[in-house]
N, C-alpha and C positions, 0 to 999 in steps of 0.2 A: 427472506426478509429480515433486515436488522432491526432491532428495537432496544432502546435503552429506557429502562423504567427505574425512575427515581435512584439513579446511580450516583454514588459517592466514590471518591478515592482519597484515602489519607495515607500520607507517607509518615515513617518514624519521625518523632519530633512534632507531630501535630500538624504537619503542612497539608491543607486540603487543596490538592491538584484539581478535583472535580466536585461539584457541589449540586446534587439534585438535578442530573441531566436526564431529559426526557425527549426523545425523537423518534422517528421511524424513518427507515430507508428502504423503499421497495425493490424488489428483484428487478434488476436490468435499469435502475435509476443512477445518474451521475451527479455528484453534489461536491461542494467545496466546503471545507472547514477552515474558517478564518479566526484572527484574533492576535493580540500583541505576543511578543516572546514571553513565555511563562504562563500563558493563558491556560493551558492544559490540552492542546491540540495533540501533542505527541503521546500523551498520557492515554488519551481517549482512543487513539489508534491501536496502542499497546494492548488495550483492554480486549479489542476485537481481535487481535492477532495472538492472544493468549501469552503475551509476553509479561503482562501484569494481570492483576486480578482486582474487581472492584471491592472496596471495604464495606459497602452497603448497596442494596438494589440489584437489578438484575440487567445484565446483556445477554439478549437473546438472538441467535443467529439460526434461522430455520427452525425457530420454536424450541430451540435447545438452550438451555440455561448454561452460558459458558463457565459460569462459577462453580457448576456442580460436575463438570466434566472430570473423569478420573485421570490421573496422571497417564495412565497406559492409553488412554484415548485423545490425550492432547495432539500428538503428531499426525493423527487421522484428522482431527478437526482443522489443523493449520493448513492441510492440504486444500482447504477450501478457500483459502485467502493468500493471495500473493501480495507481498510487502516490498515496497521499494524505499530506499532511504536516500536522504540528501547526500551523505558521503559515500554512496554506492556499495560499500562494504565488500569490495571484490577481493579475490585471493590473488594477489600480485606474482606469486610463483606459479600460477596455473594459467594455461591459455584461455582465451575467450571461450572455446568450445567447453572446457573443462569447468569454467565457472558457470555456465549456463546449465550444463549437464548435472550440477551437483544435486539438486532436488530430486531429479529423476534417479539418481543413483541411490540416494538415500532411502527412496520408495520402492527401490528393489526392481526397476524396469529392466527389460532385457535390452541387450547391447543394440540391436537392430531399431527398436523403438527409440532408444536415447538418440541415435543417430539422426532418425527421421524428425524427431520433435524438436531437436536442438536447432537443426537447420531450417525448420519451419519457423521457429521463434526468431532466429536471426534474420530471416528473410523480412518477417513483420516490422522489425525494427531498422531495417535497411543495412545491416552488417554482415550479410552473407557474403562469404569470400575473406573475412577477417577472423575465421575459426580459430587459425593457429598464431595469432598475434597475442601479444601479453597485454595487460591492460595499461602498463606504464607507457606503451608506445601510442595508445589513444588519446583523443581529445577529451575534455571534460564531458562534452555533449555525447561522444561516443561511449565512454565508461557509463554514463547514466543509461544509454540504450542497452547496453550490456546487462545491467541491473534490471532493466524493464523486461528484457527477455528471459532472464532468469526467473522473475516473479511469474510470468505467463506461460512458461514452458510446460507445465503440468495442466495447463487449462482451467485454473481456479475460476469459480463463478463471481469471486469478489476480488477486486485489486484495491489496495491501500496504498497510499503514496505520501511521505513525510517530506514536505518541502521538496520535491523532486527538481524544481528548476531554481533553486535558491543560490547555485553558484554558477549560473548561465546567464548570458547575455539575453536581451528581449527577443531576438530573432530566434534563438535556439530554444528559448523557453516556449515560445509558441509552437515550434516544431514538435517538442515533447508533449506539450498539452493536446496537439492534435492526434498524436498516438493513443492518448487515452480516450479520446473521443472515438477513434475507430474501434477500440475494443469494447467502448459502450455500445456503439452500433451494432454489434453482434450479440448483445445481450448480457455483456459481463456488468455487473454492479461496479461503480467507481466511487471512492471517497478520496479526495485529496486535500491534505492540510498545506495552506500556502497563505503567505503574506501579500503576494502580489496583487493588491486589491484592483488594480487597472486592468490586469490581464483576466482576472476572474469576471469583473463586470462586462468586458468586451465579450466573454464566452457565453454569458446569458444563462447559466445553470443556477439551480438552486444553491443557496448559501447558508451555511450554519455559524454563526459567530459566537466565539467563547470570550469572555473577559472575567479575569481573576476566578477562573474555574467554573463559571456559571454560563449557561447558554442564555445570550442576551437577543439574539436574532436567529429566526427560523423561516426564512422566506423561500418562495417558490414553489 
């Protein structure tokens, strides 16, 4: 379970990115995080992924306070969370296979396990057979699928996605969202930051809306 308890995040200069955020996300739940540009969506996701730390309050993941995790244990906690970015953040001098394999290599998996897991992840996102291609040769939608495969290759219990369809047309956006639904259907917790309100409403999942760093809507 993910829980935010009276969470604030203040950046240098006194800018409050998040103000008194309170919500729970149950294991196996899928939810959307909405709000205007600069509302605090990316900051909230970064607190869960341990890319940022709260100024005040508690972020709990599986009852562990993320703000009290030692630097040594941060990499282990990050393995519980698969992070997907709008700009893919792929290594363009590496093949699709090498991009997806990177988290497994860092985690110290054996070569045969890496081969099996990477192929399974690429199969899930419909890219099996493109392992030796380079990202530059893929479409925007395919590059986003590589980013998703990399995020799920070590089977994290939670997936976070920051505007994963922001650069895609409506048809591709729906395809990508259906991939998240499929992961959720096998028990993965999914939290997606998106400004595509029409697509979110069509999907019918819980929505958390931020405005000026405050949680103004928590429905579903």
